[in-house]
C-alpha positions in Angstrom: 58.6 110.4 77.7 62.3 109.8 78.1 64.1 107.8 80.8 64.9 110.9 82.9 61.3 112.1 82.8 60.1 108.5 83.6 62.4 108.4 86.6 61.3 111.8 87.8 57.6 110.8 87.9 58.4 107.5 89.6 59.6 109.4 92.7 56.3 111.3 92.8 52.7 110.4 93.5 50.4 111.5 90.7 46.8 112.3 91.8 44.2 112.5 89.0 41.2 114.7 89.8 38.2 115.4 87.6 34.5 115.6 87.5 32.4 112.6 86.5 33.0 111.6 82.8 36.2 113.6 82.5 38.4 110.6 81.7 40.1 109.9 85.1 40.0 106.1 84.7 41.2 106.4 81.1 44.1 108.6 82.1 45.0 106.2 84.9 45.0 103.3 82.4 47.3 105.3 80.1 49.8 106.4 82.7 49.9 102.9 84.2 51.8 101.9 81.0 54.8 104.0 82.0 57.8 102.2 83.6 57.7 102.0 87.4 54.2 103.5 87.8 52.2 101.6 90.4 48.5 102.1 90.2 46.4 102.2 93.3 43.4 100.0 93.5 40.6 102.0 95.2 37.9 100.6 97.3 34.3 101.3 96.4 30.8 100.2 97.4 29.4 100.7 93.8 28.7 97.6 91.7 31.2 96.7 89.0 30.6 98.0 85.5 31.1 95.6 82.5 34.7 94.7 82.1 35.8 95.7 85.6 37.5 93.1 87.7 37.4 93.0 91.5 40.9 93.4 92.9 42.2 94.8 89.6 40.0 97.6 88.7 38.6 98.3 92.2 38.2 96.5 95.4 34.4 96.1 95.4 33.2 95.9 98.9 29.9 96.0 100.8 28.8 99.1 102.6 29.2 97.3 105.9 32.8 96.4 105.0 33.6 100.0 103.9 32.1 101.4 107.2 34.2 98.9 109.2 37.4 99.9 107.4 36.5 103.6 107.9 35.9 103.0 111.7 39.3 101.2 111.8 41.0 104.2 110.3 42.3 102.2 107.3 41.8 105.1 104.8 44.1 107.9 103.7 41.1 109.5 102.1 37.5 108.5 101.3 34.4 110.2 99.9 30.7 109.5 100.2 28.9 110.4 96.9 25.3 111.6 96.7 24.4 108.4 94.8 25.1 106.4 98.0 28.4 105.0 96.9 31.7 105.4 98.8 35.2 105.4 97.3 38.4 105.5 99.2 42.2 105.0 99.2 43.6 102.9 102.0 46.8 104.0 103.7 48.4 100.7 102.6 47.5 101.5 98.9 48.8 105.0 99.3 52.1 103.9 100.6 52.8 101.3 97.9 51.4 103.1 94.9 52.1 106.3 93.0 49.1 106.8 90.7 45.7 107.7 92.2 42.2 109.0 91.5 40.9 111.4 94.1 38.3 114.1 94.6 39.2 117.7 95.6 38.1 116.8 99.2 40.5 113.8 99.1 43.4 116.0 97.9 42.6 118.4 100.8 42.8 115.6 103.3 46.4 114.7 102.3 49.1 115.8 104.7 50.6 119.1 103.7 54.2 117.8 103.9 53.3 115.3 101.1 51.4 117.9 99.1 54.4 120.2 99.0 57.0 117.7 98.1 55.8 114.4 96.7 52.5 115.0 94.8 51.6 116.1 91.3 47.9 116.9 91.1 46.5 116.6 87.6 43.1 118.2 87.1 41.3 116.8 84.1 38.9 119.6 83.3 37.0 119.0 80.1 33.8 120.6 78.8 30.5 119.9 80.3 29.1 118.8 77.0 31.6 116.0 76.6 31.1 114.9 80.2 27.4 114.9 79.9 27.5 112.7 76.8 29.9 110.3 78.5 27.9 110.1 81.7 24.7 109.4 79.9 26.3 106.4 78.1 27.6 104.8 81.3 26.3 101.5 82.7 24.9 102.0 86.2 24.8 105.8 85.4 23.6 108.2 88.1 21.1 110.8 87.3 23.3 112.8 84.9 21.9 116.2 85.8 22.2 115.5 89.5 25.8 114.2 89.1 26.8 117.3 87.0 25.3 119.6 89.6 27.1 117.8 92.4 30.4 118.0 90.5 30.0 121.7 89.8 29.5 122.4 93.5 32.4 120.1 94.4 34.8 121.7 91.9 33.7 125.4 91.9 36.6 126.6 94.0 39.1 123.9 93.1 42.5 125.4 92.4 44.9 123.1 94.2 46.4 121.4 91.2 49.7 121.4 89.3 48.6 120.4 85.8 45.4 121.0 84.0 44.2 118.9 81.1 41.5 120.4 78.9 41.7 118.3 75.8 39.1 115.5 75.9 41.1 113.5 73.3 44.3 113.3 75.3 46.5 110.3 74.8 49.6 108.9 76.7 52.0 111.1 74.8 50.1 114.4 75.3 49.2 113.5 78.9 52.7 112.6 80.0 54.3 115.5 78.2 51.9 117.9 79.8 52.6 116.5 83.2 56.4 116.7 82.6 56.3 120.3 81.2 54.0 121.7 83.8 55.8 120.3 86.9 
């Protein structure tokens, strides 16, 4: 990516959306290497996986703390998952960052004036076979079949994206070029 492209993305908020096991965290880590990309740190009630660091990977909080923050209207968007975990982006994180992971419901909750001018929604849409393999290898994995069924339901009518990534072996170069070319 050249300096002009880098600067163009800096002025946008990039939202990564994808089903479980699609590579959202991997894409977030890749894109965070670009100049002037500020990565959000989401809040979650799920326990950390090996290698994840509180305050760096996620803000790991208790369910009670998450519920308190929700009741205080601290979140730009949040989502309850069938496995009992909650994920969310605070308004503070949304205002200071420009790279996020969200669900289709989270994207739908964003104000339309932002959606039309400041956001690039990147849908990581890889094959079910690859996702199933990745999900089954995860630490703290949900029931894989249940997760995939939930994801199919959640994404069945999802069309509100600007860029679609279908190659499960994407890298920083291919990802950033696709975002640049398609927006």
